[in-house]
C-alpha positions in Angstrom: 112.5 70.4 113.2 109.4 70.9 111.0 110.6 74.4 110.1 114.1 73.2 109.3 112.9 70.3 107.1 110.4 72.3 105.2 112.7 75.3 104.5 115.5 73.0 103.4 113.0 71.5 100.9 112.0 74.9 99.8 115.6 75.8 99.3 116.2 72.8 97.1 113.1 73.5 95.0 114.1 77.2 94.5 117.6 76.2 93.6 116.2 73.7 91.1 113.9 76.3 89.6 116.9 78.7 89.2 119.0 75.9 87.7 116.3 75.0 85.2 115.9 78.6 84.2 119.7 79.1 83.8 120.2 75.9 81.8 117.3 76.9 79.5 118.5 80.4 79.0 122.3 80.0 78.9 122.8 76.3 78.1 126.2 74.9 79.0 126.4 72.6 82.0 123.6 70.1 82.8 120.7 71.0 85.1 122.2 69.5 88.3 125.4 71.6 87.9 123.4 74.9 87.5 121.3 73.9 90.5 124.4 73.4 92.6 125.9 76.7 91.4 122.7 78.6 92.3 122.5 76.9 95.7 126.2 77.7 96.4 125.7 81.5 95.7 122.6 81.7 97.9 124.4 79.7 100.7 127.2 82.2 100.7 124.9 85.1 101.1 123.0 83.4 103.9 126.2 82.3 105.7 127.4 85.9 105.7 124.3 87.0 107.6 121.1 89.1 107.7 122.8 92.4 106.7 124.2 90.8 103.6 120.7 89.5 102.7 119.2 93.0 103.1 121.9 94.6 101.0 121.5 92.1 98.2 117.7 92.5 98.4 118.1 96.3 97.8 119.7 95.5 94.4 117.7 92.4 93.3 114.2 93.3 94.4 113.9 96.4 92.1 115.4 94.4 89.2 112.8 91.7 89.9 110.0 94.2 89.9 111.1 95.9 86.6 111.3 92.5 84.9 107.8 91.5 86.1 106.3 94.8 84.9 108.1 94.4 81.6 106.5 90.9 81.2 103.0 92.1 82.0 103.4 95.1 79.6 104.4 92.8 76.8 101.5 90.4 77.5 99.0 93.3 77.5 100.3 94.5 74.1 99.1 91.1 72.6 95.9 90.7 74.6 93.5 93.0 76.2 92.4 92.6 79.8 88.9 91.6 78.6 90.4 88.8 76.5 92.6 87.6 79.3 89.6 87.5 81.7 87.8 85.1 79.4 90.8 82.8 78.7 91.1 79.4 80.4 94.5 78.6 82.1 96.6 75.9 80.8 98.0 72.9 82.8 96.3 70.5 85.1 93.3 72.1 86.8 92.9 72.4 90.5 89.6 72.5 92.4 88.7 75.6 94.3 89.2 73.7 97.6 92.6 72.4 96.4 93.8 75.8 95.3 92.6 77.5 98.5 94.3 74.8 100.6 97.6 75.4 98.9 97.4 79.2 99.3 96.2 79.0 103.0 98.9 76.4 103.7 101.5 78.7 102.2 100.4 81.6 104.3 100.5 79.4 107.4 104.1 78.5 106.6 105.0 82.1 106.2 103.3 83.2 109.4 105.0 80.4 111.4 108.5 81.2 110.2 108.3 85.0 109.9 109.4 85.5 113.5 112.9 84.8 112.3 112.8 88.0 110.2 110.5 90.2 112.3 112.5 89.7 115.4 114.7 92.6 114.2 111.7 95.0 114.3 111.7 97.4 117.2 108.0 97.1 117.9 104.8 95.4 117.0 103.9 98.4 114.9 107.0 97.9 112.9 105.9 94.3 112.2 102.4 95.4 111.1 103.8 98.1 108.8 106.2 95.6 107.2 103.3 93.2 106.5 100.7 95.7 105.4 103.1 98.0 103.4 105.6 95.5 102.2 104.3 91.9 101.9 100.6 92.4 101.1 101.1 94.8 98.1 103.9 92.5 96.8 101.7 89.4 97.1 98.9 91.1 95.2 101.2 92.5 92.5 103.3 89.5 91.8 100.4 87.0 92.0 98.3 89.1 89.7 101.2 89.5 87.3 101.8 85.7 87.3 98.2 85.1 86.4 98.2 87.6 83.6 101.5 86.3 82.1 100.4 82.7 82.3 97.1 83.5 80.5 98.7 85.7 77.9 101.3 83.2 76.8 99.1 80.1 77.4 101.5 78.0 79.4 101.9 76.5 82.8 105.7 76.0 82.3 107.4 78.6 84.5 110.6 78.7 82.4 108.7 78.9 79.1 106.7 81.7 80.5 109.7 83.7 81.5 111.4 83.3 78.2 108.2 84.2 76.3 107.4 87.2 78.3 110.7 88.9 79.0 113.3 87.1 77.0 116.8 87.7 78.5 115.1 89.6 81.3 114.2 86.1 82.5 117.7 85.8 83.8 117.0 88.8 86.1 113.8 87.1 87.4 115.7 83.8 88.0 118.7 85.3 89.8 116.7 88.0 91.7 114.1 85.5 92.9 116.7 83.0 93.8 118.7 85.3 95.9 115.9 87.1 97.8 113.6 84.2 98.5 116.1 81.4 99.0 118.5 83.3 101.2 115.5 83.8 103.6 114.7 80.1 103.4 118.2 79.1 104.3 118.7 81.7 107.0 115.5 80.5 108.7 116.7 76.9 108.4 120.0 77.6 110.1 118.2 79.4 113.0 115.7 76.6 113.4 118.5 73.9 113.6 120.6 76.0 116.0 117.6 76.6 118.3 116.6 73.0 118.3 120.2 71.7 119.0 120.7 74.2 121.8 117.2 73.9 123.4 116.4 70.2 123.0 119.9 68.6 122.9 122.0 71.1 124.8 124.5 71.5 121.9 125.7 74.9 120.9 126.2 74.9 117.2 127.7 77.8 115.2 125.0 79.3 112.9 127.3 79.8 109.9 128.4 76.2 109.9 124.9 74.9 110.3 123.7 77.2 107.5 126.5 76.0 105.3 125.6 72.3 105.9 121.9 73.0 105.3 122.7 74.8 102.1 124.8 71.8 100.9 121.9 69.4 101.7 119.3 71.6 100.1 121.3 72.1 96.9 121.9 68.3 96.7 118.2 67.7 97.0 117.5 70.2 94.3 120.1 68.6 92.0 118.6 65.2 92.7 115.2 66.2 91.2 113.1 67.5 94.1 111.4 70.0 91.7 109.5 67.1 90.1 107.7 66.6 93.4 106.8 70.3 93.9 103.0 70.0 94.1 103.3 67.0 96.5 105.7 69.0 98.7 103.2 71.9 98.8 100.4 69.6 99.8 102.4 68.2 102.7 103.3 71.6 103.9 99.7 72.7 103.7 98.6 70.2 106.3 101.8 70.0 108.5 102.3 73.7 109.2 98.8 75.0 110.0 98.8 72.8 113.2 101.8 74.7 114.4 100.1 78.0 113.9 96.9 76.7 115.5 98.8 75.6 118.6 100.6 78.9 118.9 97.5 81.0 118.5 95.5 78.8 120.9 98.2 79.1 123.5 98.7 82.8 123.2 95.0 83.9 122.9 93.1 81.2 124.9 95.0 78.7 127.0 97.9 81.0 128.2 99.6 78.1 130.0 103.0 79.6 129.2 102.1 83.1 128.1 101.7 84.4 131.7 105.4 84.0 132.2 106.0 86.3 129.2 103.5 88.8 130.3 105.1 89.1 133.7 108.5 90.0 132.3 107.5 92.0 129.1 107.4 95.3 130.9 111.1 94.8 131.9 112.0 94.0 128.3 113.4 90.6 129.1 112.5 87.0 128.8 111.5 84.7 131.7 114.6 83.2 133.3 113.4 79.7 132.5 111.3 78.1 129.8 110.1 74.6 129.0 112.5 72.7 126.8 109.8 70.4 125.4 106.1 69.8 125.9 105.5 66.3 124.5 101.7 66.7 124.4 102.1 69.4 121.7 104.0 66.9 119.5 101.1 64.5 119.8 98.6 67.3 119.0 100.6 68.4 116.0 100.8 64.9 114.6 97.2 64.1 115.1 96.1 67.4 113.5 98.4 66.9 110.5 97.0 63.4 109.9 93.5 64.8 110.2 94.2 67.3 107.4 95.9 64.6 105.3 93.2 62.0 105.4 90.1 64.2 105.2 89.9 65.1 101.5 86.6 66.9 101.5 86.7 70.7 101.8 89.9 72.5 102.8 92.3 70.1 104.6 94.6 72.8 105.9 91.7 74.4 107.9 90.9 71.0 109.4 94.5 70.7 110.6 94.6 74.3 111.9 91.4 74.2 113.9 91.9 70.5 114.9 95.3 71.5 116.5 93.7 74.4 118.3 90.9 72.3 119.7 93.1 69.4 120.7 95.6 71.8 122.4 92.7 73.4 124.3 91.4 69.9 125.3 94.9 68.9 126.4 95.2 72.0 128.6 91.8 71.3 130.1 92.9 67.8 131.0 96.1 69.1 132.5 98.3 67.3 130.0 100.5 70.3 129.1 103.5 69.2 131.2 107.0 70.3 130.3 109.9 68.0 129.9 113.1 69.8 131.0 114.0 73.4 131.6 116.0 75.8 129.4 117.7 78.8 130.9 116.9 81.6 128.5 119.5 84.0 129.8 122.2 81.7 128.5 120.6 81.6 125.0 120.2 85.4 124.8 123.8 86.0 125.9 125.0 83.5 123.3 123.0 85.4 120.6 120.7 82.5 119.9 117.2 83.1 118.4 114.9 83.0 121.4 111.4 84.4 120.9 111.1 88.1 121.7 114.6 88.5 122.9 115.9 89.6 119.6 
């Protein structure tokens, strides 16, 4: 549920960014119309499935890279690296702890939802290669480029930066970024809702219909002005997602209350025949750790929520409180093609 809500919000924000860029560059319809159009295009790609997303990425990702390099090159023609290193960024300043919290929280979100993409890998080595050779270089490149462009053109306005740095090439950045990133957000949202309905409620929902509904909802949120609460949204994510990662890592590496069932069947390449539908204690642990990170303002809140969740989960296991509520037959989910851990 947390994954579905957060990724729907991300979808709405990305659609609003794309709509804002398009209305600024092309004019015409008002912002909310462009936002709905951008959301509709991405929804179509996500509904068609993972292969369509990959094919679109093969076209848009190189275009996105070329536009970014172009923007950096233009910025460096006006300022040297030495000048940029001494310039102060524009916009409302963030403390080191606040900035670190937002970055770490973003990584926690990515790590938590990445299984929806990496489940197509053939092995753990494939996952490691995708992260080390794909994601890490891209993060370094694009974040560094964003800093250089923001300093060179002395603005914190995303759309103004795109227009100043690459002109009409900004359309490429808007469209490419919207398709690649937001299609992934919406695809993960659909999988999360389908898995929740099937596992917790016993309802088998078609992925495409669910994805379409989530796309409509996210586009509507973006058109309604969700982008104006962008920083607040990031702050909420930075304390609500790390507890999920903390629980997962503590269970897998330390407690192993449910991992032993996976270990016993891994050699056969199948899932255990049954799995717990819900463990209510983990919901209490998640909520408590999220509130811990929200109310403690000193230091890095996302780390408090992450380690707080891990400690509370370990304590709950020691007390014998990790009792399951209901049983899910995993064979049925695998045969139906539902996302189910390591099965796919």
